[in-house]
Short mmCIF file of the C-alpha atoms (twelve columns), coordinates in Angstrom:
data_MODEL
# 
_entry.id   MODEL 
# 
loop_
_atom_site.group_PDB 
_atom_site.id 
_atom_site.type_symbol 
_atom_site.label_atom_id 
_atom_site.label_alt_id 
_atom_site.label_comp_id 
_atom_site.label_asym_id 
_atom_site.label_seq_id 
_atom_site.Cartn_x 
_atom_site.Cartn_y 
_atom_site.Cartn_z 
_atom_site.pdbx_PDB_model_num 
ATOM 1   C CA . MET A 1   -0.363 -0.127  -0.162  1 
ATOM 2   C CA . SER A 2   1.416  3.533   -0.887  1 
ATOM 3   C CA . LEU A 3   0.633  6.820   1.045   1 
ATOM 4   C CA . THR A 4   1.182  10.483  0.377   1 
ATOM 5   C CA . ALA A 5   3.898  11.646  2.153   1 
ATOM 6   C CA . PRO A 6   2.881  14.079  5.013   1 
ATOM 7   C CA . ALA A 7   3.115  17.683  3.655   1 
ATOM 8   C CA . ALA A 8   4.764  19.120  6.492   1 
ATOM 9   C CA . PRO A 9   5.952  16.360  9.280   1 
ATOM 10  C CA . ALA A 10  6.869  17.324  12.714  1 
ATOM 11  C CA . PRO A 11  9.578  18.422  13.736  1 
ATOM 12  C CA . VAL A 12  12.444 16.083  15.151  1 
ATOM 13  C CA . PRO A 13  15.145 17.389  17.576  1 
ATOM 14  C CA . PHE A 14  18.420 16.720  15.815  1 
ATOM 15  C CA . ALA A 15  20.270 16.168  19.128  1 
ATOM 16  C CA . GLU A 16  18.055 12.944  19.141  1 
ATOM 17  C CA . LEU A 17  19.541 11.249  15.676  1 
ATOM 18  C CA . PHE A 18  22.519 10.610  17.062  1 
ATOM 19  C CA . LEU A 19  21.801 6.697   16.592  1 
ATOM 20  C CA . PRO A 20  20.635 7.444   12.614  1 
ATOM 21  C CA . GLU A 21  24.278 9.484   12.286  1 
ATOM 22  C CA . ARG A 22  26.417 6.760   13.263  1 
ATOM 23  C CA . VAL A 23  25.112 4.628   10.768  1 
ATOM 24  C CA . ALA A 24  24.967 7.609   8.195   1 
ATOM 25  C CA . ALA A 25  28.839 7.651   8.684   1 
ATOM 26  C CA . LEU A 26  29.175 4.009   8.842   1 
ATOM 27  C CA . LEU A 27  27.834 3.721   4.995   1 
ATOM 28  C CA . PRO A 28  30.430 4.364   2.500   1 
ATOM 29  C CA . ALA A 29  30.531 7.501   0.296   1 
ATOM 30  C CA . ARG A 30  29.931 7.549   -3.416  1 
ATOM 31  C CA . ASN A 31  31.356 9.560   -5.865  1 
ATOM 32  C CA . GLY A 32  33.131 11.350  -3.233  1 
ATOM 33  C CA . LEU A 33  29.689 12.393  -1.394  1 
ATOM 34  C CA . PRO A 34  28.950 10.763  2.079   1 
ATOM 35  C CA . TRP A 35  25.633 10.257  3.303   1 
ATOM 36  C CA . THR A 36  23.534 13.277  4.574   1 
ATOM 37  C CA . VAL A 37  20.939 13.037  7.862   1 
ATOM 38  C CA . GLU A 38  17.650 14.842  8.125   1 
ATOM 39  C CA . PRO A 39  14.924 14.358  10.754  1 
ATOM 40  C CA . TYR A 40  11.986 12.298  9.306   1 
ATOM 41  C CA . ALA A 41  8.330  11.549  10.667  1 
ATOM 42  C CA . ALA A 42  7.773  7.993   10.237  1 
ATOM 43  C CA . TRP A 43  3.743  6.584   9.332   1 
ATOM 44  C CA . TRP A 44  3.939  3.620   12.270  1 
ATOM 45  C CA . SER A 45  6.077  5.286   14.285  1 
ATOM 46  C CA . THR A 46  6.211  8.549   16.799  1 
ATOM 47  C CA . ARG A 47  9.690  7.359   18.146  1 
ATOM 48  C CA . PRO A 48  12.345 10.234  16.679  1 
ATOM 49  C CA . ALA A 49  13.546 9.060   13.377  1 
ATOM 50  C CA . ALA A 50  15.618 10.308  10.768  1 
ATOM 51  C CA . ARG A 51  15.748 10.187  6.555   1 
ATOM 52  C CA . LEU A 52  19.097 9.259   5.209   1 
ATOM 53  C CA . THR A 53  20.034 10.004  1.397   1 
ATOM 54  C CA . GLN A 54  23.564 10.043  -0.783  1 
ATOM 55  C CA . ALA A 55  23.726 12.497  -3.522  1 
ATOM 56  C CA . GLY A 56  26.490 10.518  -5.346  1 
ATOM 57  C CA . ARG A 57  24.624 7.240   -5.623  1 
ATOM 58  C CA . PRO A 58  24.393 6.675   -9.096  1 
ATOM 59  C CA . THR A 59  21.218 5.173   -8.549  1 
ATOM 60  C CA . GLN A 60  19.462 7.702   -5.637  1 
ATOM 61  C CA . GLY A 61  16.945 9.837   -7.813  1 
ATOM 62  C CA . GLY A 62  14.185 10.142  -5.036  1 
ATOM 63  C CA . ARG A 63  15.048 7.271   -3.290  1 
ATOM 64  C CA . SER A 64  16.232 7.424   0.775   1 
ATOM 65  C CA . LEU A 65  16.718 5.224   3.754   1 
ATOM 66  C CA . ILE A 66  14.317 5.704   6.678   1 
ATOM 67  C CA . VAL A 67  15.627 4.587   10.599  1 
ATOM 68  C CA . VAL A 68  14.148 4.676   12.710  1 
ATOM 69  C CA . PRO A 69  15.917 3.386   16.515  1 
ATOM 70  C CA . GLN A 70  13.379 1.094   18.866  1 
ATOM 71  C CA . PRO A 71  14.329 0.285   22.464  1 
ATOM 72  C CA . TRP A 72  15.765 -3.372  21.120  1 
ATOM 73  C CA . ARG A 73  15.392 -3.166  18.147  1 
ATOM 74  C CA . THR A 74  15.884 -0.876  14.696  1 
ATOM 75  C CA . ASP A 75  13.507 -0.039  11.873  1 
ATOM 76  C CA . VAL A 76  14.403 0.288   8.767   1 
ATOM 77  C CA . ALA A 77  12.305 1.149   5.128   1 
ATOM 78  C CA . TRP A 78  13.367 2.689   1.842   1 
ATOM 79  C CA . GLN A 79  11.149 5.795   0.229   1 
ATOM 80  C CA . LEU A 80  10.785 5.360   -3.153  1 
ATOM 81  C CA . PRO A 81  10.075 7.941   -5.996  1 
ATOM 82  C CA . ASP A 82  6.393  6.643   -5.932  1 
ATOM 83  C CA . ARG A 83  6.311  5.059   -2.542  1 
ATOM 84  C CA . GLU A 84  6.171  6.426   0.401   1 
ATOM 85  C CA . PRO A 85  6.621  3.615   3.632   1 
ATOM 86  C CA . CYS A 86  4.371  3.588   5.912   1 
ATOM 87  C CA . GLU A 87  5.689  0.497   7.979   1 
ATOM 88  C CA . PRO A 88  9.092  -1.081  8.260   1 
ATOM 89  C CA . ASP A 89  10.506 -2.948  5.114   1 
ATOM 90  C CA . GLN A 90  13.327 -4.340  7.552   1 
ATOM 91  C CA . ARG A 91  13.404 -4.612  11.388  1 
ATOM 92  C CA . LEU A 92  16.518 -5.252  12.285  1 
ATOM 93  C CA . PRO A 93  17.303 -7.078  16.056  1 
ATOM 94  C CA . HIS A 94  20.091 -4.590  16.382  1 
ATOM 95  C CA . VAL A 95  21.035 -1.389  17.808  1 
ATOM 96  C CA . ALA A 96  24.614 -1.250  17.695  1 
ATOM 97  C CA . PRO A 97  25.961 1.417   14.629  1 
ATOM 98  C CA . ASP A 98  28.496 -0.881  13.292  1 
ATOM 99  C CA . ARG A 99  25.070 -4.028  13.281  1 
ATOM 100 C CA . ILE A 100 23.062 -2.061  11.884  1 
ATOM 101 C CA . ALA A 101 25.121 -0.277  9.498   1 
ATOM 102 C CA . ARG A 102 26.413 -3.910  8.051   1 
ATOM 103 C CA . GLU A 103 22.821 -5.128  7.647   1 
ATOM 104 C CA . ILE A 104 21.861 -2.067  5.709   1 
ATOM 105 C CA . LEU A 105 24.761 -2.578  3.243   1 
ATOM 106 C CA . ARG A 106 23.888 -6.786  2.609   1 
ATOM 107 C CA . LEU A 107 20.380 -6.690  2.726   1 
ATOM 108 C CA . VAL A 108 19.148 -3.032  2.030   1 
ATOM 109 C CA . LEU A 109 21.173 -0.917  -0.200  1 
ATOM 110 C CA . PRO A 110 21.087 -3.504  -2.890  1 
ATOM 111 C CA . VAL A 111 17.093 -3.307  -2.736  1 
ATOM 112 C CA . LEU A 112 17.271 0.453   -3.361  1 
ATOM 113 C CA . ASP A 113 20.030 -0.186  -6.289  1 
ATOM 114 C CA . ASP A 114 17.536 -3.340  -7.368  1 
ATOM 115 C CA . GLU A 115 14.332 -0.985  -7.635  1 
ATOM 116 C CA . ALA A 116 16.081 1.536   -10.115 1 
ATOM 117 C CA . ALA A 117 17.434 -1.128  -12.149 1 
ATOM 118 C CA . SER A 118 13.745 -1.958  -12.916 1 
ATOM 119 C CA . ARG A 119 12.888 1.301   -14.332 1 
ATOM 120 C CA . ILE A 120 15.785 1.039   -16.798 1 
ATOM 121 C CA . ARG A 121 14.189 0.458   -20.552 1 
ATOM 122 C CA . PRO A 122 15.291 -2.213  -23.204 1 
ATOM 123 C CA . GLY A 123 17.917 -0.493  -24.506 1 
ATOM 124 C CA . GLY A 124 18.771 1.611   -21.694 1 
ATOM 125 C CA . ARG A 125 22.644 2.793   -20.717 1 
ATOM 126 C CA . HIS A 126 22.760 -0.196  -18.421 1 
ATOM 127 C CA . VAL A 127 26.510 -0.489  -19.318 1 
ATOM 128 C CA . ILE A 128 27.386 2.759   -18.280 1 
ATOM 129 C CA . GLY A 129 25.685 2.012   -14.478 1 
ATOM 130 C CA . ARG A 130 27.488 -1.498  -14.450 1 
ATOM 131 C CA . ILE A 131 31.223 -0.013  -15.674 1 
ATOM 132 C CA . GLN A 132 30.424 2.507   -12.910 1 
ATOM 133 C CA . SER A 133 29.915 0.689   -10.509 1 
ATOM 134 C CA . LEU A 134 33.144 -1.154  -10.970 1 
ATOM 135 C CA . HIS A 135 35.267 1.965   -11.338 1 
ATOM 136 C CA . GLU A 136 34.445 2.723   -8.219  1 
ATOM 137 C CA . ILE A 137 35.534 -0.327  -6.743  1 
ATOM 138 C CA . GLY A 138 38.517 -0.045  -8.902  1 
ATOM 139 C CA . TRP A 139 39.703 3.101   -7.464  1 
ATOM 140 C CA . ALA A 140 39.122 2.204   -4.031  1 
ATOM 141 C CA . ILE A 141 41.291 -0.985  -4.366  1 
ATOM 142 C CA . ARG A 142 44.291 1.211   -6.115  1 
ATOM 143 C CA . GLU A 143 43.838 3.833   -3.814  1 
ATOM 144 C CA . ARG A 144 45.233 0.835   -1.241  1 
ATOM 145 C CA . GLY A 145 48.165 0.439   -3.519  1 
ATOM 146 C CA . LEU A 146 46.665 -2.532  -5.302  1 
ATOM 147 C CA . ALA A 147 46.644 -3.230  -9.034  1 
ATOM 148 C CA . THR A 148 43.218 -4.186  -10.787 1 
ATOM 149 C CA . HIS A 149 42.636 -5.637  -14.028 1 
ATOM 150 C CA . ASN A 150 39.077 -4.687  -16.178 1 
ATOM 151 C CA . HIS A 151 38.009 -7.442  -18.990 1 
ATOM 152 C CA . VAL A 152 35.196 -8.592  -20.295 1 
ATOM 153 C CA . GLY A 153 32.939 -11.204 -18.645 1 
ATOM 154 C CA . PRO A 154 32.762 -14.775 -20.041 1 
ATOM 155 C CA . HIS A 155 28.812 -13.971 -20.525 1 
ATOM 156 C CA . ALA A 156 26.902 -11.410 -23.049 1 
ATOM 157 C CA . ASN A 157 26.460 -7.875  -21.514 1 
ATOM 158 C CA . SER A 158 28.879 -8.975  -18.373 1 
ATOM 159 C CA . SER A 159 32.113 -7.055  -16.552 1 
ATOM 160 C CA . VAL A 160 35.091 -8.010  -14.295 1 
ATOM 161 C CA . LEU A 161 36.954 -6.771  -12.258 1 
ATOM 162 C CA . ALA A 162 40.013 -8.648  -11.224 1 
ATOM 163 C CA . TRP A 163 43.060 -8.416  -8.290  1 
ATOM 164 C CA . GLY A 164 45.435 -9.952  -5.904  1 
ATOM 165 C CA . THR A 165 46.131 -9.190  -2.416  1 
ATOM 166 C CA . PRO A 166 49.614 -9.778  -0.529  1 
ATOM 167 C CA . SER A 167 48.001 -12.808 1.533   1 
ATOM 168 C CA . GLY A 168 47.761 -14.960 -1.597  1 
ATOM 169 C CA . LEU A 169 44.342 -14.267 -2.141  1 
ATOM 170 C CA . ARG A 170 42.584 -13.268 -5.740  1 
ATOM 171 C CA . TYR A 171 39.566 -11.605 -6.311  1 
ATOM 172 C CA . ALA A 172 37.326 -11.184 -9.410  1 
ATOM 173 C CA . VAL A 173 33.796 -9.493  -9.424  1 
ATOM 174 C CA . THR A 174 31.483 -9.434  -12.125 1 
ATOM 175 C CA . MET A 175 28.582 -7.310  -12.809 1 
ATOM 176 C CA . HIS A 176 25.812 -8.901  -15.526 1 
ATOM 177 C CA . GLY A 177 23.590 -6.621  -17.140 1 
ATOM 178 C CA . THR A 178 21.203 -4.395  -15.891 1 
ATOM 179 C CA . ASN A 179 21.618 -7.026  -12.492 1 
ATOM 180 C CA . PRO A 180 23.324 -3.915  -9.501  1 
ATOM 181 C CA . VAL A 181 24.789 -6.862  -7.640  1 
ATOM 182 C CA . CYS A 182 28.105 -8.743  -8.091  1 
ATOM 183 C CA . ASP A 183 28.994 -12.215 -8.157  1 
ATOM 184 C CA . VAL A 184 32.317 -11.909 -6.227  1 
ATOM 185 C CA . SER A 185 35.383 -15.207 -6.655  1 
ATOM 186 C CA . ILE A 186 37.318 -15.761 -3.923  1 
ATOM 187 C CA . THR A 187 40.370 -18.119 -4.540  1 
ATOM 188 C CA . GLY A 188 43.274 -18.368 -2.176  1 
ATOM 189 C CA . PRO A 189 44.730 -20.283 1.142   1 
ATOM 190 C CA . VAL A 190 41.790 -21.297 3.178   1 
ATOM 191 C CA . ARG A 191 43.355 -19.078 5.936   1 
ATOM 192 C CA . ALA A 192 42.618 -15.904 4.500   1 
ATOM 193 C CA . VAL A 193 39.382 -16.621 2.882   1 
ATOM 194 C CA . GLU A 194 38.512 -17.453 6.476   1 
ATOM 195 C CA . ARG A 195 39.703 -14.258 7.547   1 
ATOM 196 C CA . VAL A 196 36.940 -12.204 4.801   1 
ATOM 197 C CA . LEU A 197 33.888 -14.152 4.289   1 
ATOM 198 C CA . PRO A 198 32.334 -13.412 7.588   1 
ATOM 199 C CA . GLY A 199 31.847 -9.603  6.237   1 
ATOM 200 C CA . PHE A 200 29.895 -10.397 3.321   1 
ATOM 201 C CA . LEU A 201 27.940 -12.822 5.970   1 
ATOM 202 C CA . PRO A 202 25.119 -12.262 8.660   1 
ATOM 203 C CA . VAL A 203 26.123 -11.039 11.903  1 
ATOM 204 C CA . PRO A 204 26.835 -13.788 14.708  1 
ATOM 205 C CA . GLU A 205 24.144 -13.949 17.284  1 
ATOM 206 C CA . GLY A 206 26.648 -15.509 19.804  1 
ATOM 207 C CA . THR A 207 26.473 -19.392 17.781  1 
ATOM 208 C CA . PRO A 208 29.403 -20.829 19.341  1 
ATOM 209 C CA . ARG A 209 31.834 -22.402 16.549  1 
ATOM 210 C CA . ARG A 210 31.358 -26.068 16.302  1 
ATOM 211 C CA . PRO A 211 32.979 -29.139 14.179  1 
ATOM 212 C CA . MET A 212 30.680 -30.026 11.834  1 
ATOM 213 C CA . ARG A 213 31.435 -34.323 11.698  1 
ATOM 214 C CA . HIS A 214 28.378 -35.117 9.339   1 
ATOM 215 C CA . ILE A 215 30.413 -33.140 6.851   1 
ATOM 216 C CA . ARG A 216 32.661 -34.932 4.160   1 
ATOM 217 C CA . GLU A 217 36.240 -33.929 3.357   1 
ATOM 218 C CA . ARG A 218 38.358 -32.442 5.539   1 
ATOM 219 C CA . LEU A 219 38.451 -28.886 3.707   1 
ATOM 220 C CA . ALA A 220 34.699 -28.425 3.768   1 
ATOM 221 C CA . ARG A 221 34.440 -29.489 7.705   1 
ATOM 222 C CA . ARG A 222 36.726 -27.004 8.237   1 
ATOM 223 C CA . LEU A 223 35.120 -24.359 6.458   1 
ATOM 224 C CA . ALA A 224 31.647 -25.086 7.469   1 
ATOM 225 C CA . SER A 225 33.009 -25.205 11.762  1 
ATOM 226 C CA . HIS A 226 33.813 -21.510 10.593  1 
ATOM 227 C CA . LEU A 227 30.801 -20.748 8.772   1 
ATOM 228 C CA . VAL A 228 28.306 -22.146 10.514  1 
ATOM 229 C CA . GLN A 229 28.599 -19.586 13.548  1 
ATOM 230 C CA . PHE A 230 27.687 -16.903 10.462  1 
ATOM 231 C CA . THR A 231 24.925 -18.674 8.651   1 
ATOM 232 C CA . ALA A 232 23.472 -21.502 7.294   1 
ATOM 233 C CA . VAL A 233 26.011 -24.496 5.591   1 
ATOM 234 C CA . ASP A 234 24.902 -27.593 3.687   1 
ATOM 235 C CA . GLN A 235 26.839 -30.008 1.901   1 
ATOM 236 C CA . LEU A 236 25.729 -30.090 -1.418  1 
ATOM 237 C CA . ASP A 237 25.990 -34.344 -3.488  1 
ATOM 238 C CA . GLY A 238 29.574 -33.198 -5.316  1 
ATOM 239 C CA . GLY A 239 30.879 -32.383 -1.961  1 
ATOM 240 C CA . GLY A 240 31.030 -28.449 -2.239  1 
ATOM 241 C CA . LEU A 241 28.986 -26.327 0.613   1 
ATOM 242 C CA . ALA A 242 26.297 -23.928 0.022   1 
ATOM 243 C CA . ILE A 243 26.352 -20.893 2.272   1 
ATOM 244 C CA . GLY A 244 24.072 -18.190 2.879   1 
ATOM 245 C CA . ALA A 245 20.609 -17.588 4.105   1 
ATOM 246 C CA . ALA A 246 16.973 -16.530 2.467   1 
ATOM 247 C CA . THR A 247 18.482 -12.839 2.056   1 
ATOM 248 C CA . GLY A 248 21.576 -10.927 1.527   1 
ATOM 249 C CA . PRO A 249 24.770 -12.360 -0.166  1 
ATOM 250 C CA . TYR A 250 24.296 -16.382 -0.652  1 
ATOM 251 C CA . GLY A 251 27.404 -18.604 -2.016  1 
ATOM 252 C CA . TYR A 252 28.981 -21.993 -2.826  1 
ATOM 253 C CA . VAL A 253 32.677 -23.556 -1.198  1 
ATOM 254 C CA . SER A 254 34.308 -25.324 -4.114  1 
ATOM 255 C CA . PRO A 255 35.382 -29.216 -2.710  1 
ATOM 256 C CA . ALA A 256 38.869 -30.203 -2.748  1 
ATOM 257 C CA . LEU A 257 41.378 -30.861 -5.183  1 
ATOM 258 C CA . ASP A 258 41.967 -33.752 -3.139  1 
ATOM 259 C CA . PRO A 259 39.500 -34.568 -0.157  1 
ATOM 260 C CA . ALA A 260 41.551 -36.888 1.516   1 
ATOM 261 C CA . ALA A 261 44.862 -34.394 1.725   1 
ATOM 262 C CA . ARG A 262 45.529 -33.009 5.069   1 
ATOM 263 C CA . VAL A 263 44.295 -28.953 5.306   1 
ATOM 264 C CA . ARG A 264 46.503 -26.477 6.351   1 
ATOM 265 C CA . ASP A 265 46.280 -22.665 6.472   1 
ATOM 266 C CA . THR A 266 47.996 -22.992 2.828   1 
ATOM 267 C CA . THR A 267 45.727 -25.090 1.168   1 
ATOM 268 C CA . PRO A 268 43.909 -23.762 -1.404  1 
ATOM 269 C CA . ALA A 269 40.136 -22.938 -1.254  1 
ATOM 270 C CA . ALA A 270 37.424 -21.132 -3.449  1 
ATOM 271 C CA . VAL A 271 34.113 -19.354 -3.103  1 
ATOM 272 C CA . GLU A 272 32.201 -17.926 -5.205  1 
ATOM 273 C CA . LEU A 273 29.445 -15.370 -3.621  1 
ATOM 274 C CA . HIS A 274 26.304 -14.038 -5.179  1 
ATOM 275 C CA . GLY A 275 24.113 -11.329 -4.468  1 
ATOM 276 C CA . VAL A 276 26.619 -8.496  -3.152  1 
ATOM 277 C CA . GLY A 277 26.485 -5.464  -3.276  1 
ATOM 278 C CA . THR A 278 28.720 -2.451  -4.537  1 
ATOM 279 C CA . ASP A 279 28.435 -0.550  -1.468  1 
ATOM 280 C CA . LEU A 280 29.060 -3.251  0.091   1 
ATOM 281 C CA . LEU A 281 32.204 -4.569  -1.826  1 
ATOM 282 C CA . LEU A 282 33.334 -0.519  -0.647  1 
ATOM 283 C CA . SER A 283 33.107 -1.142  2.784   1 
ATOM 284 C CA . LEU A 284 35.024 -3.864  3.020   1 
ATOM 285 C CA . THR A 285 37.677 -2.601  0.826   1 
ATOM 286 C CA . ASP A 286 40.516 -2.806  3.822   1 
ATOM 287 C CA . GLU A 287 39.677 -5.770  4.751   1 
ATOM 288 C CA . LEU A 288 40.053 -6.840  0.967   1 
ATOM 289 C CA . THR A 289 43.352 -5.793  -0.367  1 
ATOM 290 C CA . ARG A 290 45.334 -7.578  2.720   1 
# 
C-alpha cells in the first residue's frame, strides 16, 4: 500500500538522531559524497526518526533510507520516487550502529539499486551503470596500493574487475547486464579465505564455533565449522558447500582438489558469492586488499 507523504512532518530534535548519524557515518561515500541525515516523521512510529540520503549514488533519484531507532531493535524502510513507506521494510534486531550499518549494506541498499535497475528501459544505458560501479570499486582498491584488471566477462553483457592481495587471495568481481549486484570469486589459502568471508555474512548472534562432523571431506569440514556461526551451511552431493540464507549474499564453496589430503592454513580454497552489493564491497575494501 502506498500513501502520500505528510505535507509537513513534525520537526524532530536533531540531538536525538545520534544513532542514525553514526549509522550514516559507517556507510561508504559514493563518488566522494557522504550520506546526509535529516529529521523525519515515520508513518508507523512516534519515535524520532531520520531520513538518510546520498547524492553521489548513481541510483539516488529520490530514493532514501528511513531509520527509526526502537528500544530493542531498529526499523529500516526505503523511500522510493512513488512510494512512501507506511511500515518498516526491515526490522533489524540490533541497536549498535556498526551492526545496523552492516545489515543495511548487506540487505537494504541492494534493494534500492534493484528497484532503480527495474526502471531501466530496454536498450537503456545499463552498461554505463555497470562500468561506473566497477570503476568505483577499482578506484578504492587502487587507492590502497593494489593493481586491478578490467576485462569483458564470460557471458554477454558482463564485465569483470580482478585483483590480487599480498596474502595470496585473488578476487574477481563480475556484474551482468542491468543486475546491480555482483558475483564475487575468492580463491587463495584457506586461512585467508576464512578471514574475509564473515564480512559478507550476517552478524553472528553468539553461536559457538563447533565441529561439523557430518560434513564429508576435511577442507569442507574446516570451512563449515567456521562459517556455521554466521550463516546456514549445507553440503551438496558433489562435496561442495552451499552457504547463505534466504536474504543477503549467498554462495558456494568448491570441494577440495584432493578430498583426503591433510588441510593446512595454506591449502587452496575457492568460494563464489552472489548477490553482493557495490556498497558492501566498498565498505570492505580495507579487508579485501590485505
